[in-house]
C-alpha positions as CSV (number, residue, x, y, z in Angstrom):
1,M,-5.7,-3.5,-15.2
2,L,-7.4,-6.0,-12.8
3,V,-10.5,-4.7,-11.0
4,L,-11.7,-6.6,-7.9
5,T,-14.6,-6.3,-5.5
6,R,-13.9,-6.8,-1.8
7,K,-16.0,-6.6,1.3
8,L,-15.1,-5.5,4.8
9,N,-12.2,-7.6,6.3
10,Q,-11.6,-9.3,2.9
11,T,-8.0,-9.3,1.6
12,I,-6.1,-9.1,-1.8
13,R,-2.7,-10.8,-2.0
14,I,0.0,-9.6,-4.4
15,G,2.7,-12.3,-4.7
16,D,3.7,-14.1,-1.5
17,S,4.5,-11.0,0.6
18,I,2.0,-8.3,0.0
19,E,-1.4,-8.2,1.5
20,I,-4.1,-5.5,1.2
21,K,-7.1,-5.7,3.6
22,V,-10.3,-3.7,3.6
23,V,-10.6,-2.5,7.1
24,A,-13.4,0.2,6.9
25,V,-16.0,1.2,4.4
26,G,-17.8,4.6,4.5
27,A,-20.1,6.6,2.2
28,N,-17.3,8.1,0.1
29,R,-14.2,6.4,1.4
30,V,-12.6,3.0,1.8
31,R,-9.8,2.3,4.4
32,L,-7.1,-0.2,3.5
33,A,-4.4,-1.8,5.5
34,I,-1.3,-2.7,3.4
35,S,1.3,-5.2,4.7
36,A,4.5,-5.4,2.7
37,P,8.2,-6.1,3.2
38,R,10.3,-3.1,4.1
39,T,12.0,-3.4,0.8
40,V,8.7,-2.5,-1.0
41,S,7.8,1.1,-1.4
42,V,4.2,1.9,-0.5
43,T,2.8,5.3,-1.2
44,R,-0.4,7.2,-2.1
45,G,-0.6,7.9,-5.8
46,E,-0.9,11.6,-5.4
47,L,2.3,11.7,-3.4
48,V,4.4,10.0,-6.2
49,T,6.8,12.6,-7.7
50,S,8.2,12.4,-11.2
51,E,11.7,13.2,-9.9
52,F,14.3,10.6,-10.6
53,H,17.5,10.0,-8.8
54,D,20.1,7.6,-10.3
55,G,17.3,6.0,-12.5
56,V,15.1,5.2,-9.3
57,E,11.8,7.1,-8.8
58,L,11.7,8.8,-5.5
59,V,8.6,8.0,-3.4
60,S,7.8,8.3,0.3
61,A,5.7,6.1,2.6
62,A,4.9,6.3,6.4
63,C,5.9,3.2,8.3
64,G,7.0,2.2,11.9
65,S,10.7,2.0,12.2
66,D,10.4,-1.1,14.5
67,S,8.2,-3.1,12.2
68,S,9.4,-5.7,9.7
69,D,6.3,-5.1,7.6
70,W,4.8,-1.7,6.5
71,T,1.2,-0.9,7.4
72,V,0.0,2.4,5.7
């Protein structure tokens, strides 16, 4: 596992197409903006189910239907 320290407005890149940006920092909370292609599933860890359908794990994520990138 890689552990990184980031400050407000700093980013982390995963590959060429995924970017995670720190957009707010509070006392007990960090707010992140995630930009990824629509083909990449993005979801909070506590929402991931252990159910499988045809060998693919089912996950859900909120995204705008008119956006080419996801922002969660």
